[in-house]
N, C-alpha and C positions, 0 to 999 in steps of 0.2 A: 690515268692514274690507277695504279694497282692498289686494291684494297688489302691492307694487312690486317690480321685480327689484333685487337688491342691487347690481348693477354695470350701469351705463349706458355705452353707447359715446358718445364725444364727438361733437359735430357735425362734419360734414365741412367742411373749409376752402373758401373760395370758389375758383373756378376761376382758375388763374394766367393772367396776360395772355400773349398770343402775340406774340413779337417777330420772327417770320419768320426763324427759323434756316435758313440756306442748306443744301441737301442736298449730299451728297458728289457729285463728278462721275461716279462710277461708276454711279449709279442711272439708271433709264430716263428717257430725254428729257432727260439731263443737259446734252448740248451745246447744246440750245436754251435751257434754263433758266439754264445757267451763264453765258452771255453776259450775260443780263440781271441776274444777281446780282453780277457783278464790277464793280469801279469802271470809270468811263468812260475814265480815263487810265492803263491798265495797259500794261506792256511788250510783252505779247503782241499787243495791237491796234496799238501804235505800230510794231513790227517785222513786222506782218502775218503773224504765226505763228498756228497753229490754238490754239483754247482748250484743247484736251487737254494743252497743256503745263503746266497747272496741277495735273495729277494727281500724287499722292504719288510713285508710282513714277518718273515722268519727272523730277520735282524731285530725287529721291535720285540718279538717274543723272547728271544735271547737276552736282549738288554733288560726287558721287564723281570725275567727270571732272575738275572743276576743282582738286580736292585732288591728284589724281595729276599734273596738268599743273604744278601749283605745286611738288610735290616734285621732278619732273624738272628744272624750271628752277632750283630751289634747289641741287640736286646739280650741275648743270652750272656754275652761276656760283659757288657757294660750297663745292664738294665737295672741298676738300683742297688742299694746296699741292704744288707740283712740286719743292720743295726736299727732297731726301732727304739724310739725314746721310751724311757721307763716311766709309767704313771705312778704319781704319788698316791697316798692313801685316799686323798680327796678326788683323785681323778685328773689333777692338774699336770700338764707336761712342763718340763723345764724349770722346776722349783729348785732353788739352791736351799738345801736343807739346812735348818738352824740347830746347831748342837745344843743350845740352851733349852730347847724344848725336850723335856724329859718324858713326858706323856703327850699323846695327841690331844690338842685342845680344839674345841669346835671353832668354826670361823666366826669372826665378829659380825654381828647382825643377826645371827642364828640363835643367840643366847640373850639373857638379860643383860642390861647395860652394866651392871656392877660386877659380873663374873669375868674371870679371865678367858681371853680368846686369842685367836691368831688372825693377823691381817696379811693378805697377800697383795703386793704392789709390783707391777711389771716395770722393768727398765726400759723405758721407751726411747732412751737416747741412743746415739751412735757409739758412745764410749762405755768402757767398763765403769761401774761405780761401786764404792764401798756400801755395805748395808746400811751404815749409819746415815748415809745420804737420804735414806727413805724414812728415817725416824720422824722428821719433821712432819712429813705427810701422814704418817700413821697417827701422830698426836692430833693432828688437825681432823682426821677422820673419826677418832674414837673419843676424843675429848680428855684423854689422860695427859698427865704432865709429862714433858719431854724427858726429864731426868729419871722418872720411873722407868720409862721404856728403855732408857740407855742402861740403867742398873740390871734390868731383866735380861738384856741381850748384850752383855759384856763381851763374850767370845765371838758372837756373830757380828758385831759391829765392824770388824776389819775383814770380813769375808767379801770377796770380790763377786759382784753380780755382772755377767756379761750382758751385752745388749740383747733384748728380747727374752731374757730369763726373768724369773719371779722371785722376789725376796720374800721370805716367810718370817714375819716379825711377831714375837710374842708380846702380848698386851697384858700387863698385870691387872689384878682385880682392884676395884675401888675399896679402900678400907675406912 
């Protein structure tokens, strides 16, 4: 009886065909062979540039420079507006001015309780509001009666306050 091994190695597959994979340009003799491996109508030949421009490091430098130039031009042309919000006399931005205020009054809380003052309330909603919407809050904060606040701010009552802007409400003195 002949002894056969229990396990046999499978036969080797046939040799894979060679497709002529181009060598990287960094190998020896690359500049001479690279010109023959490149297509005939490449940009380096058209612009009479050296073939070494196809190296990875050179291409990364070109791409990086292009990105930086694009960012610089983008910042130059689209990099912000020159319109800065105008500050009010109190230093607040986005205040919708009250035409009923003839002279600048101090802010409420900075003067005695009985003297006239101005209260500022921000429109925190997503919608436009009329200034009269904030009169109830102003009366609650200052303790004045609502009809007195309405009388003092007749023209301002129908002013539109956009979202994020501040209403400037005149509070009358206690008599």
